[in-house]
N, C-alpha and C positions, 0 to 999 in steps of 0.2 A: 317756368313761365317767363316770357320775355316782355318787358315793360316799355321798350323803346320803339318808336316809329321812325322809319327812315324814308327819305324821299326816293322816288324811283331812280334818280340818278346816282344815289349814293349806295355803295355796296357795304353791307355790315362787316365789321371786323370781329372775328371770333377769338375769344381768349380762353386758353385751357392750360392745365398743369401737366407738364411732361413727366415721364416716369422717373426722371432724375430730380424732380421737385421744382424745376425752373418753370417760369411762366412763358408761354409762347403765344404769338398772335398770327392769324392767318385770315385771308379773305375767302377761304374755302371751308365749308362747314366740316368740323372734325367728325370722323366716323367712329374712331376707336376711343375717343375721350369725351367725358362730359364737358360742357362748355358754357360760357356766358357770352353775351354780346358786349364788346368793349364800346363804351359810350364815347361818341365823337362830337357831341354838342349838347347844349342844355335841352332837357326834355320838352319844355314848352316853347323852344325856339325853332322847332322844325316847321318851316312855312307850309310845306305840303302835307302836314299831318292830317289824317282823315279822322282823328279822334273827336268824339263829341265831348267837349270839356264839361258840359252840364251833366253828363251821365257816366263818365269814367269812374271806376272805383276810387274811393278816397280812404285815407288811413287815419282816423281820428284818435287812435290809441298808440300808434308806433312811437317809440322814443318819448313816451309821456313824461317821465321824470326829467330827462334832459331838456326837453322843450319848456316844461313848466318852470324849471329852475332858471334857465337863461332868460325867458320872457319876463319873469318877475324881477330878476336882477337888473334888466335894462328897460323895463317898463314898455314892452312891446306886446301887442295882441298875439296870444299863442295861435289863434286861428290864422293870422297873417304869416307867422313863422311856418306853420304847416303848409300853407299855400306856397310859400317860397321854396321850401324843401321839395315839395311835390313838383313844382315847376322846374327846379334846377336838376334834380336827380331821380325823381320818382321814388324817393326813399331808399336809393341804392347807396349804401355807405362806402362802397369801393369804386364809385363812379369817378372817372377822370376824363378831362377833355383834351383835345389836341393842343390847346393853349396852355395846359398845365393846371387847370382848376381841379380842386381836390374835394372829394367827399360829398356828404349830404347837401351842403349849402354851396358847393362848388367854389371854395375859397381859393383865390390865387395865392401862391406862396408869399408874395410881398404883402398882400392884404392880411394874411394870417399873422405874419411877423409884426406888422403895424398894430394889429389888435392884441398882441401879446400872447399869441397862440403858438406853443412850441410843438404840439403834436396834432396837426390838422387832419391826420388820417384817423384819429380816434373820434368816434361819433360825438361824444359829449363835448370835446374840445372844438370840433368843427362847428357844431351847433352854437356853442358859446361865441365863437369868433364871428360867425355869420350874423347872429342876433345883435352882437355889439356893433358890427358894421351897419346893419340895417337901422339900428337906433340912431347912429350917427347921421345917416342919410335922412331919416325922418326929422331929426332936429334941424338939419341943414336946410331942408325944404319945408319948414314950418308945419310938419305933421301931414303934409300932402302925400298920401299913400301912393298915388299913381306916379308922382314925380320921383319919390324914393325908390319905387319899383323900377322905373325906367333907369334911374341912376345905378341901381344894382346891376342891371344888364349892360348898359352902354357907358357907364361911368358918369360921375357927377359933373365933370367938365362939359360933356356933351349936352347935358340937361341945361346947364348954365348958358352954353353957347346958343342953343336954339330957344332959350327962354320957355321951355316946356318939354314935352316928350319929343325926343329927336325923330326926324322923319325917316327912320330906318325901319324897313318892313319887319325885321326880326324883333326889334324893340317894341314896336306897336303890337305885334301878335303876343309877345311875352306879357306886356302890361295887361292886355285884355284877358288873357288866360289866367294870370295870377288873380285878377279881379274876380273871375268866375269861381276859382278855387277858394279864394278868401271867403266869399259869401257862403259857399257850400260847407266849408269847415266851421264857420261861425254858427250856422244852423245846426250842424251835427253836434258841436260842443254844447250848445244851449239845450238841445234835446237830452243829451247825456246828463247835464246838470239837473234838469227837471226830473229825470228818472230817479236820481239818487237823493234829491232833496226830500226832507220829511214832509208828509202831507198834513 
């Protein structure tokens, strides 16, 4: 199953493993190899995406332990963490962007290093680094989720410069879609809690 939507102008890049074990990339769909689509931008950043963000499947159980641990450690709403992971990578642990962002939370190598993460390709480490950075942004912007989300996408300096969400189409779309996903994950998590709580 392919999780990424591409604009009409962008051709997908196919990634597959050659017979010698090396990884190859091509803009032509492989015929003799199983393949995945190489991610070229954040999932929720595609401006021409036709996805209905109120109805796309969500994943309230994936990486449960990793998300719960990192969220508790840095006091961040796990529903927001899930929304960010979904927005950044659609829960694809091997996602990479053209700019070099890595993994579930699309950490840039410099950010990972700054957050003390040595293995950003490892899901638990990637989530920990992303949540730690998100916690830093939430603190920086006084708990304002929309500003922290915008800063995660465009950088905190851009948010400071424009004194709010930067006027970038990608960032505006990203913030709105993260907001939708955050609400949906919050509802899903609360439903799950009600089901398992004793009557």
